[in-house]
C-alpha positions in Angstrom: 101.4 76.2 107.1 100.4 78.4 104.3 102.3 81.6 103.5 100.9 84.5 101.3 103.5 86.1 99.0 102.9 89.2 97.0 104.7 89.6 93.7 105.7 93.3 93.2 107.6 94.6 90.2 110.0 97.3 91.3 111.7 100.0 89.1 109.0 99.8 86.5 109.7 102.0 83.5 106.4 103.7 82.7 103.5 101.4 83.2 105.3 98.1 82.5 108.4 96.1 83.1 110.4 96.2 86.2 112.0 93.5 88.4 109.7 91.2 90.2 110.3 90.4 93.9 108.4 88.3 96.3 107.3 90.0 99.5 106.1 88.2 102.7 104.5 90.9 104.9 104.4 89.0 108.2 107.5 86.8 108.5 108.2 87.2 112.3 107.5 83.5 113.0 109.5 82.1 110.1 113.0 80.5 110.5 115.7 81.1 108.1 115.4 77.6 106.6 111.7 78.3 106.0 112.4 81.6 104.3 114.9 79.9 102.0 112.4 77.2 101.1 109.7 79.9 100.4 112.2 81.8 98.2 112.9 78.7 96.2 109.2 78.1 95.6 108.5 81.7 94.7 111.3 81.5 92.1 112.0 85.2 91.7 115.6 86.5 92.0 114.9 87.7 95.5 112.1 87.5 98.1 111.8 89.9 101.0 110.6 88.9 104.5 109.2 91.6 106.8 109.3 91.3 110.6 109.2 93.6 113.6 112.3 95.7 114.5 113.3 97.4 117.7 115.7 99.7 115.8 114.0 100.5 112.5 110.6 100.8 110.9 110.8 97.2 109.9 113.3 94.3 109.7 113.9 92.9 106.2 115.6 89.6 105.3 116.4 88.9 101.7 116.7 85.4 100.1 117.6 84.4 96.6 116.7 80.9 95.5 120.2 79.9 96.6 121.1 81.9 99.7 120.5 84.8 102.0 122.0 88.2 101.0 122.5 91.3 103.1 120.7 93.9 100.9 118.4 93.9 97.8 117.4 97.1 96.1 114.4 96.1 94.1 112.9 93.9 96.9 113.3 96.9 99.3 111.5 99.2 96.9 108.8 96.6 96.3 108.3 96.1 100.1 108.0 99.7 101.1 105.8 100.4 98.1 103.5 97.6 99.1 103.4 98.7 102.7 102.5 102.2 101.7 99.8 101.0 99.4 98.3 99.0 102.4 98.6 101.9 104.8 101.2 100.3 107.0 103.7 103.1 106.4 103.3 106.7 105.2 105.4 109.2 103.4 108.7 110.5 104.9 111.9 109.2 106.3 111.8 105.6 107.3 114.3 102.8 107.8 115.0 99.1 107.4 117.0 96.8 109.7 119.1 94.1 107.9 121.7 91.5 108.8 124.3 94.2 107.8 122.9 97.1 109.8 120.2 99.7 109.4 119.6 101.8 106.2 117.5 104.9 105.6 114.4 104.8 103.4 112.6 107.7 101.9 108.9 107.2 100.8 107.5 110.0 98.6 104.2 109.1 97.1 104.7 106.2 94.7 108.5 106.6 94.8 110.7 104.8 97.3 114.4 105.5 97.8 116.9 103.5 99.9 120.2 104.7 101.4 123.6 103.5 100.2 127.0 104.4 101.5 129.9 106.2 100.0 131.5 104.2 97.1 134.6 102.1 97.6 136.6 101.4 94.4 138.9 98.6 93.5 140.5 98.8 90.1 140.9 95.6 88.1 143.4 96.4 85.3 142.5 94.5 82.2 146.3 94.0 81.6 146.5 92.0 84.9 146.0 88.3 85.2 142.7 88.8 87.1 141.6 91.5 84.6 142.3 89.1 81.7 140.0 86.5 83.3 137.3 89.1 83.8 137.4 90.1 80.2 137.5 86.5 79.0 134.5 85.6 81.2 132.5 88.1 79.1 133.8 86.5 75.9 135.4 89.8 75.0 138.9 91.2 74.3 140.4 94.3 76.0 140.0 96.2 72.7 136.2 95.8 73.0 136.0 97.8 76.3 135.1 101.5 76.3 138.3 103.4 75.5 140.3 100.8 77.3 138.7 101.7 80.6 139.5 99.1 83.3 136.8 97.2 85.1 136.2 98.3 88.7 134.7 96.5 91.7 132.5 99.2 93.4 130.8 98.8 96.7 128.1 101.1 98.2 126.7 98.3 100.4 127.1 95.4 98.1 130.0 94.9 95.7 129.5 94.7 91.9 132.0 94.5 89.0 131.4 97.4 86.6 132.5 96.9 83.0 132.1 99.8 80.5 131.4 99.0 76.8 131.3 101.4 73.9 127.6 101.3 73.0 124.2 99.6 73.5 124.8 97.1 70.7 127.9 95.8 72.5 125.9 95.4 75.7 123.0 93.8 74.0 125.1 91.2 72.2 127.0 90.2 75.3 126.9 86.5 76.0 128.9 85.9 79.2 130.3 82.6 80.4 128.1 82.3 83.5 130.3 79.6 85.0 133.3 81.9 84.9 131.2 84.9 86.1 130.1 82.8 89.1 133.6 81.7 89.9 135.0 85.2 89.7 132.1 86.5 91.8 132.9 84.0 94.5 136.6 84.9 94.3 136.0 88.6 94.6 133.1 88.2 97.1 130.7 90.3 95.0 127.1 90.0 93.9 127.9 89.9 90.2 128.7 91.9 87.0 127.1 95.2 86.0 127.9 95.8 82.3 126.9 99.1 80.8 127.2 101.8 78.1 126.2 105.4 78.1 123.8 104.7 75.2 120.2 104.6 76.4 116.8 103.8 74.9 115.2 107.0 76.4 116.7 110.5 76.1 117.9 112.2 79.3 119.2 109.0 80.9 122.8 108.4 81.8 123.5 104.7 81.2 121.9 101.4 80.2 123.1 98.2 81.9 122.7 94.5 82.2 123.3 92.6 85.5 124.6 89.0 85.8 124.6 87.3 89.2 124.8 83.5 88.8 126.5 83.2 92.2 123.1 83.9 93.7 121.1 81.9 91.1 120.4 85.0 88.9 121.5 84.5 85.3 120.2 88.1 84.5 118.2 90.6 86.4 115.9 93.3 85.1 116.5 96.0 87.8 119.2 96.2 90.4 119.1 99.2 92.8 122.2 98.1 94.7 124.2 98.0 91.4 122.8 101.3 90.1 124.3 103.1 93.1 127.8 102.0 92.3 127.3 102.7 88.6 126.0 106.3 89.3 129.0 106.8 91.5 131.4 105.6 88.9 129.8 107.8 86.2 130.3 110.8 88.5 133.8 110.0 89.7 135.4 108.4 86.6 133.4 109.3 83.5 132.8 113.0 84.2 129.0 113.0 84.7 128.4 116.1 86.8 124.6 115.6 87.4 123.7 114.7 91.0 120.5 112.9 89.8 121.4 109.9 87.7 119.0 107.7 85.7 120.0 104.1 84.9 118.1 101.9 82.5 118.1 98.1 82.9 116.1 95.2 81.6 115.6 96.7 78.1 118.3 94.4 76.6 117.5 91.1 78.3 115.3 88.5 76.6 112.4 88.9 77.0 112.7 92.6 77.8 111.5 94.0 81.1 112.2 97.7 81.1 113.4 99.2 84.4 114.6 102.6 85.4 116.5 103.5 88.6 117.0 107.0 89.9 120.1 107.6 92.0 120.5 110.9 93.9 124.1 111.6 94.9 125.1 113.6 98.0 128.5 115.2 97.4 130.7 117.2 99.8 134.1 118.6 99.1 134.1 116.8 95.7 133.4 113.4 97.2 130.3 111.3 97.3 129.3 110.9 100.9 126.1 108.8 100.4 123.4 108.2 97.9 119.7 107.3 97.6 118.6 104.9 94.9 115.0 104.2 94.0 112.0 104.1 91.8 108.4 103.1 91.7 106.6 99.7 91.7 103.4 97.9 90.9 101.7 94.9 92.6 101.3 92.2 90.0 99.9 89.1 91.7 99.9 86.9 94.8 100.8 83.4 95.7 99.9 81.0 98.5 102.7 78.6 99.4 102.6 75.6 101.7 105.7 74.9 103.8 
């Protein structure tokens, strides 16, 4: 059996960069083991598999080379961008069914946004035993964190550990111990680390980040919509950013660079974030034919 896979770069910053995802448009007949095998052969951080849904516009399953995950931001953006380009879906309010429930999608021209829930915060004091291991896994000391701000696990659908550093140089020079990062990600049941500063390459943006998820076979990722949502929430709730539209840069500092930008729109009621939409645009890069 041959399976066609489209490679779509999501969250491209301008005309280049972004985070590549595999997209299989018709996966209704594929078993989970076949999807896992395809994802391994595609070799991107995530591959999305589209099938019919009785409760949403489409059903989406996401696989990394190592395992299935509930949600993937950039693969969601890539999929709906591709489907719109092919005339399968149009603009407006759509939805996706996942193994973790349904989520809203907004398609507006070349921009695709996905719904995330209200943030849930778990503080990890760097003075604690766990916090000490977190800082050590990044090969840092507590004094190198931004103003002594504690790391936080933040969940808007998937959990990420947010670590604030003082500037872009500190983020760029980071060389984490990926074995420790993987161990702590398993221990805390989260996707990975999202390390950031409020220094950015382009003016008018709110933060620049790097994402490490070795638990899912991703040493570093160029654009992570499911992590940008937690970071935008953290910037609003803990670092005093009042804007409701937050722009997050990612991929600029990885080697080789693959510039990405993610836009997060916060919905706030009575001073609390009730939900958010995270998204960006994409570009179809290539196609593969895989035999399984």
